[in-house]
N, C-alpha and C positions, 0 to 999 in steps of 0.2 A: 498529881500526874506530871511526868517530865515533859519538857517542851517538844520532844521528838516522838510522842505517842499520840494516837488518836483517842477519841472518847470511847472507842471500843477496845482500847488497850494494845493494839498492834503497834509495834515500833515502826516509825517512819524513817526513811533515810535521813541522816543528819544533814543540816543545811550546808555544812562545810565539807561535804563528802568529796568535792573536787580537789581538796588539799591533800588527799591521801588517807588511807585507812588507819595509819598509825598516829594521826593527830588525836589527842586525848578525847575530843568530842565525838570522834568517829569510831573508836575502837569497838564499843559494845555492839553497835549495829553491824559492823563488818564481820566480826567473829561469828555472828549468827547468819551471815549472808555471804560467805566466801564463794558461794557458787556464782556470784557476779563476776568472778575471775574465770578465765578459760578453765573448763572442767569437764569431766566425763562421768556419766552415771554408772554406778555399779548396781545392777538390778538385783532386787531381792529374789528369793525362790518362791515356791508355791505355798510352803507351809509357814506357820508362825509358832514359835515356841512360847507358850503362855507363861507369864510371870504371875505366880500365885500371890494373892494378898494375905498377909499375916496380921498379927496383932500390932496395931500402930504404936509407934514409940514417939514420945515428945522429946526428940533429940535436940531441938534448938535451945532448950533450957539446960542441957548438960553443962555442968560447971567443971572447969579444969584449970590447972595452973600452968602458966607459960612465962618463963623468965621472971618468976617471982610475983606475977600478977594473976589474980583470979578473973576469969572471964567465961562467958557462955559460948557455946558453939555458934549460936545465932549471931552473937556479936562478931565472931571471927568471919562468918559468912558475909555479913554486910561489909566488913572491912576489905575483904578480897573480892567483892563484886561477884558473888556466886550467882549463876544463872539457873542452875538446876542441881539437885542433890538427891541421890538414891542410896538406900541401904537395903541389902538383901542378905538374909542369914538363913541357913538351912533351907534354901530354896524359896523363901517367902519374903515378899516386900514388906519391910517394917516402916519405911519412910520414903516418900516421893513427893518432892515439892519443887515448884518453879517460881522464879523471881523476876521482877521488873519486866513483866509481859512476855517472858520466854514461856514456851508451851511444850507439852509432851511430844507433839508431832513436828516441832521445829528442829531444823538441823543446826549443828554447831561444829566448828572446826576442832579437830583433835590436836592439831599441831603435832608435837613429838610423841604423843601417845601412839601415833601412826607407826613409830619405830617398832613397838611391840607387836603390832599387827603384821608388819613385814617379817619380823623374825619368826613368827608363827607360820607364815606362808613358806619361809625357807625351811623350817622343820618338816613341813609336809612334803616339800620338794626333795629334801634330803632323803627321806624314807623311800620316796618313789623312784629316785634316780641314783641313789647310793653316792651322794656327794661326799668327798673326802675333805674334811675341814682342815687337814694339814697342808693341803695344796694352796697355792696363791690364787687370788681372783684372776690374775693375768693368765693363769693356766687355762681358764675358760673364756677370758675376755682379752684377746691379744692386743686390743686397742690400748690396754694399760701396761704394755710391756716395758715402757720407758718411765713408768711412774713408781711411786712407793708401793703401789699395790701389786707389783711383781716381786716384792721383797718381804712381804708379810703374809701370814696365813689367813685363811678365811676366818678361823677362830679369833685371831687378833682383831680382825675387823668387827666381828660380832660383839667383842668385849670392849671395843673402843680403846685399844692400847697400841694404836698404830703410830702415835706421836707425830701427827701431821704438822706441816708448816702452816698452821691455820689456827685461828682463835674464834671462839663462839661469843664474840662481843657485838651485841646487837646495836649498841649506840655509839660505837667507835669505828665508823666505816671510812677508811682511807681510800680514795679513788685509786685504782690500780692494784691494791693489795689483793691477795688471793681470796681472802674471805669476803671482801667487798664484791669482787667479780662473781664469786659463787652465789652470794645472796641475790645479786642482780638476776641471775639465771634461774633462780627458784620460781620466778613468776609471780611472787606475791606483790611486786610493785610493777605497775605498768611501765615498760621500758621500750619505747618506740624505736630506739636505736637498734636493739636486738631484733625486733620484728623486721626491721628493714634489711638485715643482713641476708644476702643471697648466697646460700651454701654452694651454689655452682660457681660463684665468682670470688668467694672469700673463705679462708680457712679459720676465721675468727669463730670461736665457740659460740653457738647460739643457745643451746640448752645445757642442762646440768651434766648430762653424760658426755657431751662434747668437751666439757672442762675437766672432768675427772683425770684424764691423762696428765694434767699439769701438776698434780699434787706430788710433793716431795716430802721427805721426813724433815722435821725441824733440825737445825744444826746441832742442838744438844739433845735430840730425841733418842730414846732407847726403846726399841720394840718390846712391849710386854711389861715395862717397868712401872707404868703409872696409868691409871684410868684418866682420860681426858675427854670431856664431852665434845665430840667433833662430828657434826651431822653428816658430812660427806661420806662417812663410812656406810651409812644406811643406803645411800643412792647406789653404791657399789653392789650391795646385796640385792636391791631391787632389780638392777640390771642383770645380775648373775642369775636370779630366778628366771628371768625372761629368756636368757641365752640357753640355760640348761634344759628348761622345759620345752623350749621351742614354741612358746605361746606368749601372746601379749600379757604383760603383768596383770592388767585389769581382768582379762578373761580367766587367767589361771586362779587368781584370788577370788573371783566371783564364784567359780565352780567348786573350788576346793575349800573355801572358807566362808564367804559371805552368805551364799545360799544355804549351805549346811547349818549355819547358825540360826536359820529360820527366823530371820529378822522381820520386823514389822514394816520397815521402810527401806527404800533404795539407799545405798550409800552414794557419796559424791567425792570424787578425787580431783583436786585441782591439778593442773598440768603446767609444764613449762612451755617455753616458746616452741619447742620441738614436739609438743603434745605427749611427752612422757609423764606418767604420774609422778607427783612429787613424793617419792617414797619416804623421805625423811620427815614429812610433816604436813601432808596435804589432804588427809582424809577428813571427811565430814559425815556425821550421822546424828540421829536422835540419841538422847541420853539412854533410853530404854534399850536401844540396840548396842550401845557401848557396854551396858550392864551384861547383856547376853555374851559378849566377847569375854568379859571378866569372869562370868560363870563357867565358860568353857575352860579358861585358864585355871580356874579353881578346881575344876572337875577332872584334872589329868587329861585334858584334851577332849573330854566328852561333855555333851550337852544333851540332857534327856537320854534317849537311847542311841544317839548318834555320836560315834567316835569321829571327831573332826581332825584334830591334830594327834600325832602319835603320842601315846602316854610316855614313851621313853624320852621324847623330845621335851615335853613339858617338865618331866622330872629333871632333865639335864639343865633346864634353865635355872633351877634352884641349886644345882650341884656345884657350888663354889669350890674351886680347887685352892690349894695353898697359894699358888701364883696369883689367882684372882683376888684373894684376900689381901695379899701384899700390894697388888696394884691399886686396890680400893683404899687401903690404909695410906698409900702415898699420895692420894688425890687431895686437892684443895678442899673437896667436900667433906673430908674426914678430919680436917684441921680446925679445932675449935677457935683458933685465933684468926681464921681467914673469913672474909666477908661472904664467901660462897659455902661456908659450912652448913651442912644439913644434919640436924640431930638425929641419930639412929641409923644413918647411912653406913652400910657395911661393905658395899661393893657393887659391881655392875657386871651383868652377864646376859648375853643374848638380847641386848636392848631392853632389859628390865633393870630398874633400880632395886637393889636388894637391901633389906633392912634386917629384922630379927630372924635369923635363920631357923631358930628353934620353933618359931611360930609359923614358918613358911610365909613370911610377910614380905611382899614386894609390891612395886608400884610401876605402872605405866604413867609417864608424866610428860606434859606438854607445856610450853610457855604460856603465859597469861593464865596459869592456874588450872590446867586440865589434869584430871587425876582419875585413874582406875586403880583402886587399892584392893589387894587380894591378901587374905589371911587364912591359911589352911587350917590352923589350929582352932579358929573360931568359925570355920565354914562360912566365911563372910566375904562379900564384895561390897565396896562402897565406891560410887562413881560420882564425879561432879564436873560440870562445865563452869567456866568463869570468864570474866572479861574485864579485869583491872587494866588500867592504862599502862602500867609499867610492864615491859616484856619479860625480863628475866626473873624466873621464880627464885633463883638462888640469891638474888640481890634484893628481894622484896620481903620486908619484915612481915607483912600481912599474909604472905603465902606460908612462911615458916610457922606462923601462928595458926593458920588454917590447917596445915598438915599435922601439927601437934594435936589439934582438936579432933581430927579424923582418927588418929592413932589412939587418943584418949577414949574416944567413943568405942573403938574396937575393944579396948581393954575392959570397958565397962559392960560389954555384952556377954 
């Protein structure tokens, strides 16, 4: 038993929690308890979509090769601190297991898997309101008129080819830099200076949306030329959904997405200082409810008898254009010599990581190892939560090993 668990197995808050959730001893507890931050509940609906139990598979002993070494999937799980892992094929649960005192009814933060949730909500809103992707975000959000978001299309934003003057470096925060100030405003770190800002007395941005008008294009940036993972794009889409629908983002997503998914549990959305949902990475749920979202994405927007997202939108998320493929090929993630290389990566579209197009293989991915893996050819969804201490998946060998194991499992089924 670890020192931060009780004799009944429930994880207790780490003794050093006051030093910040990113401290290595604190990460696992906090990723399972992000609702300790300012957050809003996304209530479930009245119905529950049942997950059928199939023939159990002993997947932990699956052996596969990674970078010349033989290992088991169970070894990879332990190395990347997996909290829960589920495999659903042909609508039946083949494997469901929880680790280190995590449980089926416990919530866990999705981090950037939230991006795929947001893009689905956008697809629903696009069908309902006829949103033209060729327009700029500033056409709907005049607050962005003096930013890069008045010069790029909504489609550019959805594909993260905006070339912002921003870097997704979690461990290189220079005070005053645009990415440092952006991360301050996400609300993941208690920032009493932001809380103390009086909007009636100061123009200093308090929340994420207040800061979005400050984004420019990088000096050497070319719109559409290269996929660059840049989280602020998603905050723009979340704000856009709210402006176009005329409804709070939480309310729209609850009524159009979360309740129709017939989830077992409420969702939880962390919010920034201005109480806006952190669209780029603030959603929390149980693993079984994350699987339901994956099944909807697998089923052309349909779960059971309920069409939730338009089938045309789901199909479009797979429809990589030649420009998309070129932008993906130009990304560091496609360069075998770059430390951020991800084997099998083929591009990025509508906030989904694309892999083998012939398999309909794509991934919703969040830092610290969160994954919803979808494979249409195998009629398969695999989802896991994790809590390793190192943030960036692309820089963590244990994540690349774990992802290779998930893909090897898919190939074996």
